[in-house]
C-alpha positions as CSV (number, residue, x, y, z in Angstrom):
1,M,0.0,0.0,0.0
2,I,1.4,3.4,-0.9
3,R,1.7,5.6,2.1
4,T,2.8,9.0,0.8
5,V,3.1,10.7,-2.6
6,H,5.4,13.8,-3.0
7,R,4.5,15.9,-6.0
8,A,6.4,18.8,-7.4
9,K,6.8,20.7,-10.7
10,Y,10.2,18.9,-11.2
11,V,11.8,15.8,-9.9
12,L,15.4,15.1,-10.4
13,A,15.4,11.3,-10.4
14,E,19.1,10.9,-11.5
15,T,21.8,13.6,-11.8
16,D,21.0,13.9,-15.4
17,L,17.2,12.9,-15.5
18,I,14.5,15.5,-14.8
19,L,10.9,14.7,-14.8
20,Q,8.4,17.6,-15.1
21,N,5.1,17.6,-13.1
22,A,6.1,14.3,-11.4
23,A,5.7,12.4,-8.2
24,V,7.8,10.3,-5.9
25,H,5.7,7.4,-4.3
26,V,6.8,6.2,-0.9
27,S,5.9,2.9,0.6
28,D,5.6,1.8,4.2
29,P,9.1,1.4,5.5
30,G,10.2,4.6,3.8
31,R,11.4,3.2,0.5
32,I,10.5,4.6,-3.0
33,S,7.9,2.4,-4.8
34,R,7.5,4.6,-8.0
35,V,8.8,7.8,-9.7
36,E,6.6,8.8,-12.5
37,P,4.7,11.7,-14.1
38,W,1.8,13.1,-11.9
39,L,-1.7,12.3,-13.0
40,S,-3.8,12.3,-10.0
41,A,-3.9,11.0,-6.5
42,P,-3.9,7.2,-6.5
43,P,-6.9,5.4,-5.0
44,G,-6.8,4.4,-1.4
45,L,-7.8,6.0,1.9
46,E,-4.5,5.6,3.4
47,T,-2.7,7.6,0.7
48,R,-1.3,11.0,1.6
49,V,-0.4,13.5,-1.1
50,I,2.1,16.3,-0.4
51,D,2.2,18.8,-3.1
52,W,5.3,20.9,-3.0
53,G,4.1,23.1,-5.9
54,S,6.8,25.0,-7.8
55,A,9.7,23.0,-6.4
56,L,12.4,20.5,-7.3
57,I,12.5,17.2,-5.5
58,M,16.0,15.9,-5.7
59,P,18.1,13.1,-4.1
60,G,19.0,14.1,-0.4
61,L,22.3,16.0,-0.1
62,V,25.2,14.2,1.5
63,N,27.8,16.0,3.7
64,A,30.6,13.4,3.8
65,H,32.8,15.3,6.3
66,T,32.1,17.6,9.1
67,H,32.8,18.3,12.8
68,L,29.4,19.1,14.4
69,E,31.1,19.5,17.8
70,L,32.7,22.7,16.5
71,S,29.5,24.3,15.4
72,G,29.8,26.8,18.2
73,L,33.2,28.1,17.0
74,G,32.1,30.0,13.9
75,G,33.9,33.2,13.7
76,R,36.0,32.5,16.8
77,I,39.3,32.1,14.9
78,A,39.5,35.5,13.0
79,Q,43.1,35.5,12.1
80,F,45.9,33.0,11.9
81,D,49.4,33.0,10.4
82,S,49.5,29.4,9.3
83,F,47.6,26.1,9.5
84,A,49.6,25.2,12.7
85,D,48.6,28.5,14.2
86,W,44.9,27.9,13.3
87,L,45.2,24.3,15.0
88,R,46.8,26.0,18.1
89,Q,43.9,28.3,18.5
90,L,41.4,25.6,17.9
91,V,42.9,23.4,20.5
92,Q,42.7,26.3,23.0
93,L,39.1,26.9,22.2
94,R,38.1,23.3,22.4
95,R,39.7,23.0,25.8
96,G,37.3,25.7,27.0
97,L,34.2,23.7,26.0
98,N,32.3,21.7,28.6
99,P,30.0,18.8,27.8
100,A,27.0,21.0,27.7
101,D,28.7,23.3,25.2
102,L,29.5,20.3,23.0
103,R,25.9,19.0,23.1
104,E,24.5,22.4,22.2
105,A,27.0,22.6,19.3
106,V,26.1,19.3,17.9
107,T,22.4,20.0,18.3
108,R,22.8,23.3,16.5
109,G,24.9,21.6,13.8
110,I,22.1,19.0,13.3
111,E,19.5,21.8,12.8
112,L,21.7,23.7,10.4
113,S,22.4,20.6,8.4
114,L,18.7,19.7,8.0
115,R,17.7,23.2,7.1
116,A,20.4,23.0,4.4
117,G,18.8,19.9,2.9
118,T,21.4,17.4,4.2
119,T,19.9,13.9,4.6
120,L,23.2,12.0,5.4
121,V,26.1,13.4,7.4
122,G,29.6,12.0,8.1
123,D,30.5,13.5,11.4
124,I,33.8,13.2,13.2
125,S,33.4,13.0,17.1
126,A,36.3,13.8,19.2
127,S,34.6,14.5,22.5
128,G,31.7,12.1,23.0
129,P,28.3,13.7,22.6
130,S,27.9,13.4,18.8
131,W,26.7,9.8,18.8
132,E,23.9,10.3,21.4
133,C,22.7,13.7,19.9
134,L,22.9,12.4,16.3
135,R,21.3,9.1,17.2
136,Q,18.2,10.8,18.5
137,S,17.9,13.1,15.4
138,P,16.1,12.3,12.3
139,V,19.0,12.9,9.9
140,R,20.9,9.7,8.6
141,K,24.3,9.7,9.9
142,V,27.8,8.0,10.1
143,V,29.6,8.9,13.3
144,F,33.3,8.5,13.2
145,E,35.0,8.2,16.6
146,E,38.3,10.2,16.4
147,V,41.6,8.5,17.5
148,V,44.8,10.5,18.1
149,G,48.2,9.4,19.5
150,L,51.8,9.4,18.3
151,S,53.0,7.3,21.0
152,E,53.3,3.6,20.0
153,G,52.4,2.7,23.6
154,A,49.0,4.2,23.1
155,A,47.6,1.4,21.0
156,A,46.6,-0.8,24.0
157,A,44.8,2.0,25.8
158,Q,43.0,3.1,22.7
159,T,41.9,-0.4,21.9
160,E,40.2,-0.7,25.3
161,R,38.6,2.8,24.9
162,L,37.2,2.0,21.4
163,R,35.8,-1.3,22.4
164,R,34.0,0.2,25.4
165,L,32.7,3.2,23.2
166,L,31.5,0.9,20.4
167,G,29.9,-1.6,22.8
168,D,27.0,-3.5,21.3
169,L,26.4,-2.1,17.8
170,T,22.6,-2.6,17.5
171,E,21.2,-2.2,14.1
172,D,19.8,1.2,13.2
173,R,18.7,2.1,9.7
174,L,19.7,5.8,10.2
175,A,23.0,5.4,12.1
176,L,26.3,3.8,11.6
177,R,29.5,4.0,13.7
178,G,32.9,4.5,12.2
179,L,36.5,5.2,13.3
180,S,38.8,8.2,12.4
181,P,42.5,7.8,13.1
182,H,43.0,11.5,12.8
183,A,45.9,12.0,10.3
184,P,49.3,10.8,9.3
185,Y,50.9,13.4,11.5
186,S,48.9,12.6,14.7
187,V,48.6,8.8,14.8
188,A,51.4,6.2,15.3
189,P,51.8,3.5,12.8
190,G,50.9,0.8,15.4
191,L,47.8,2.7,16.2
192,F,46.8,2.9,12.6
193,R,47.0,-0.9,12.6
194,T,45.0,-1.3,15.7
195,V,42.2,0.9,14.5
196,G,42.3,-0.9,11.2
197,A,41.9,-4.4,12.9
198,I,39.0,-3.1,15.0
199,A,37.3,-1.6,11.9
200,D,37.8,-4.9,10.0
201,E,36.5,-7.0,12.8
202,R,33.3,-4.9,13.1
203,S,32.9,-3.9,9.4
204,L,33.3,-0.2,10.3
205,P,34.1,2.6,7.8
206,I,37.2,4.7,8.3
207,A,37.9,8.4,7.8
208,I,41.4,9.9,7.7
209,H,42.4,13.5,7.3
210,A,45.2,13.2,4.7
211,A,47.5,15.4,2.6
212,E,45.8,18.5,3.9
213,T,48.8,20.9,4.0
214,R,52.3,21.1,2.6
215,A,53.5,21.2,6.2
216,E,52.1,17.7,6.7
217,G,54.3,16.3,3.9
218,R,57.3,18.2,5.2
219,L,56.9,16.7,8.7
220,L,56.5,13.1,7.4
221,L,59.5,13.5,5.0
222,D,62.1,15.0,7.2
223,G,60.4,15.8,10.6
224,T,60.8,19.6,10.4
225,G,58.5,22.6,10.0
226,E,55.6,24.2,11.7
227,L,53.6,21.0,12.4
228,R,56.6,19.7,14.4
229,D,56.8,22.9,16.4
230,F,53.1,22.7,17.1
231,L,53.1,19.1,18.2
232,S,56.1,19.6,20.4
233,A,54.4,22.6,22.0
234,I,51.3,20.8,23.0
235,G,53.3,17.8,24.2
236,A,52.0,15.4,21.5
237,L,55.4,14.4,20.0
238,P,57.0,11.5,21.9
239,E,60.7,11.7,22.7
240,G,62.8,10.1,20.1
241,W,60.0,10.4,17.4
242,Q,61.4,9.9,13.8
243,P,59.6,10.8,10.6
244,P,58.7,7.9,8.3
245,G,60.5,9.6,5.4
246,M,57.6,9.4,2.9
247,E,54.6,11.4,1.7
248,P,51.2,11.1,3.5
249,I,49.4,8.7,1.1
250,A,52.5,6.6,0.8
251,F,52.7,6.5,4.6
252,L,49.1,5.4,4.9
253,E,49.8,2.6,2.4
254,S,52.9,1.4,4.5
255,V,50.8,1.0,7.6
256,G,47.9,-0.8,5.8
257,A,45.4,2.1,6.3
258,L,44.4,2.1,2.7
259,S,43.3,-1.5,2.7
260,A,40.0,-0.5,4.4
261,C,39.1,1.8,1.4
262,P,38.9,4.7,3.8
263,L,37.5,8.2,3.2
264,L,40.6,10.4,2.7
265,V,39.6,13.9,3.8
266,H,41.0,17.0,2.0
267,C,43.8,15.5,-0.2
268,N,44.8,19.0,-1.1
269,Y,48.3,18.1,-2.1
270,L,48.9,14.8,-4.2
271,D,51.4,13.8,-6.7
272,D,50.8,11.2,-9.5
273,A,52.0,8.4,-7.3
274,A,49.6,9.3,-4.5
275,V,46.6,9.4,-7.0
276,A,47.6,6.0,-8.4
277,Q,47.7,4.7,-4.8
278,I,44.2,6.0,-3.9
279,L,42.8,4.7,-7.1
280,Q,44.3,1.3,-6.5
281,S,43.0,1.2,-3.0
282,R,39.5,2.2,-4.1
283,S,39.5,4.8,-1.4
284,T,37.2,7.8,-1.6
285,V,38.4,11.5,-1.5
286,V,36.2,14.0,0.3
287,Y,36.8,17.5,-1.0
288,C,35.8,20.4,1.2
289,P,35.7,23.3,-1.4
290,R,35.1,26.4,1.0
291,S,37.3,25.1,3.8
292,H,40.1,24.5,1.2
293,D,39.5,28.1,0.0
294,Y,39.5,29.4,3.6
295,F,43.1,28.2,4.1
296,H,44.2,29.6,0.7
297,H,45.5,26.2,-0.5
298,D,46.8,25.6,-4.0
299,P,44.1,24.5,-6.5
300,H,42.6,21.2,-5.5
301,P,43.4,18.2,-7.7
302,V,39.6,17.3,-8.0
303,R,39.7,17.3,-11.8
304,Q,42.7,14.8,-11.8
305,L,40.9,12.6,-9.3
306,L,37.7,12.4,-11.2
307,D,39.5,11.8,-14.5
308,A,41.4,8.9,-12.8
309,G,38.1,7.3,-11.8
310,I,38.3,8.1,-8.0
311,N,35.2,8.5,-6.1
312,V,35.0,12.1,-4.9
313,A,32.4,13.3,-2.3
314,L,31.8,16.8,-0.9
315,G,32.1,17.9,2.7
316,T,31.7,21.2,4.5
317,D,34.3,20.6,7.3
318,S,33.4,22.5,10.4
319,L,32.1,26.0,11.2
320,A,35.7,26.7,12.4
321,S,36.7,27.0,8.8
322,N,33.4,27.6,7.0
323,R,30.5,29.8,7.0
324,S,27.7,27.4,6.7
325,L,27.0,23.5,6.8
326,S,25.3,23.6,3.5
327,I,26.4,21.3,0.7
328,L,24.3,23.3,-1.6
329,D,26.5,26.2,-0.8
330,E,29.6,24.0,-1.6
331,M,28.0,23.1,-5.0
332,R,27.3,26.7,-5.9
333,F,30.9,27.7,-4.8
334,L,32.3,25.0,-7.1
335,H,30.2,26.0,-10.0
336,A,31.3,29.6,-9.7
337,R,35.0,28.8,-9.1
338,R,35.7,25.4,-10.8
339,H,34.8,25.8,-14.5
340,D,36.4,22.5,-15.3
341,L,33.7,20.7,-13.4
342,R,30.5,19.7,-15.2
343,T,27.1,20.2,-13.6
344,D,26.4,16.6,-13.4
345,E,29.7,15.9,-11.7
346,I,28.9,18.5,-9.0
347,F,25.5,16.9,-8.3
348,R,26.9,13.5,-8.3
349,M,29.6,14.4,-5.7
350,A,26.9,15.7,-3.5
351,T,24.6,12.8,-3.8
352,L,25.6,9.5,-5.2
353,N,29.3,9.8,-4.5
354,G,28.8,10.7,-0.9
355,A,26.3,7.9,-0.3
356,A,28.9,5.4,-1.7
357,A,31.6,6.9,0.5
358,L,29.5,6.5,3.6
359,Q,28.5,2.8,3.0
360,F,24.9,3.8,1.7
361,G,25.7,3.1,-2.0
362,G,22.9,1.5,-3.9
363,V,20.3,2.5,-1.4
364,I,20.4,6.4,-1.4
365,G,21.7,9.0,-3.8
366,R,19.1,8.7,-6.5
367,L,15.3,8.6,-6.6
368,R,14.6,5.1,-7.8
369,R,12.3,2.2,-6.8
370,G,13.7,0.4,-3.8
371,Y,16.0,3.3,-2.6
372,W,15.3,5.0,0.6
373,A,13.2,8.0,0.1
374,D,15.9,10.5,1.2
375,M,15.1,13.8,-0.6
376,T,15.9,17.5,-0.6
377,V,13.0,19.8,-1.7
378,L,14.0,23.2,-3.2
379,E,11.4,25.9,-3.8
380,L,11.9,27.4,-7.1
381,P,10.8,30.8,-8.6
382,A,7.6,30.4,-10.5
383,E,9.3,31.4,-13.8
384,T,11.8,28.6,-13.6
385,C,11.9,26.4,-16.6
386,G,13.1,22.8,-17.0
387,R,15.8,23.6,-19.5
388,N,19.2,23.4,-17.8
389,L,17.5,23.3,-14.5
390,Q,20.6,21.9,-12.6
391,R,22.7,24.8,-13.9
392,Q,20.0,27.2,-12.7
393,V,20.1,25.7,-9.3
394,L,23.8,26.0,-9.2
395,E,23.6,29.7,-10.2
396,G,21.3,30.3,-7.2
397,A,17.8,29.3,-8.1
398,G,16.1,27.3,-5.4
399,E,15.8,27.5,-1.5
400,C,15.6,24.5,0.7
401,I,12.1,24.2,2.2
402,A,12.0,20.5,3.3
403,T,14.3,17.6,4.1
404,V,12.9,14.2,3.9
405,V,14.6,11.1,5.4
406,A,13.4,7.6,4.9
407,G,10.1,9.0,3.7
408,E,9.6,11.3,6.7
409,I,9.8,15.0,6.8
410,A,12.8,15.6,9.0
411,W,12.6,19.4,8.7
412,Q,10.2,21.8,6.9
413,R,10.3,25.6,6.6
414,D,7.6,27.3,8.5
415,P,4.7,28.5,6.3
């Protein structure tokens, strides 16, 4: 029995398939039963029709990388001299946050995400409250527990901590747990292997910040530079620590971290060898366009990654390095700045690619029979025509008025 029918002027069933005056039919556990032109309400007393009017129903937007615990830090870091200086200020600010502050930040981040049309979020949790706050929210989510430690002796303690945190992973259709060994410059080789073993044992996804700055490469190659000074200043660099003498992606390969097909976040600085290793490992790269711009990095190798056949998803990063948690804002920023990217590629990175990255490939990311009814609804100006509609959206047409997750309205703009 059909439960709900969502009708709109346009339905973007696939990244390159638009239906005019169409409807998405949702059946009882929240999956799509049909996508077809709108004729009239189907018979049946239990059918509910939601007519969104002059709007676009599209696959739900996926934010593959963010830090919701930092949602209270927007605008708090006004100036910084380098990435290490930004990190130093971030660490100081985080130390001043209590558990109530963190819960409030995560709750605010969830609301901002839903208002922006996000139906699936990949969140990094470093302090604890993200899992409980997100689990109680209607957004679909993967919560990655962050792991940090350059001391080889930290592996045993971290193993016990992670097993206690993970506990009994009861099935939840809207929530998955994951692990995030923070970065090649903050996690020891043995700890990378420990995290990998736990993830493999429990079939958990992994996210790693990688190749984010030139300073990261310098630290790993010869052990010098601003990141070494930062790590020494906060007491994170063990006595006698020696650099591995290789670039970040090569280092991750050497410790077996690429065998889990992780999400590699940022990847701002890659050479041809690194791109080949990412491709061979079938890892995903998560590109955070406006955060990338915030730090004034060199142009991102996104075009090279896509041409190589690597799965590239989009993320916002946190409000400590961005102005919003909107993937639609990221898409529009890319369209304005990266003329080497096609419209369909931008939409795919924001939907299908993100779904695949977060282990929801084949069940969300497009509007098709059998997929979960995760949808973003954009109100369109009445004069909007169907020709080049995706480009019009990227140029600013459309405002999110509803976010639907598993067939339920998770957020809706007030009338």
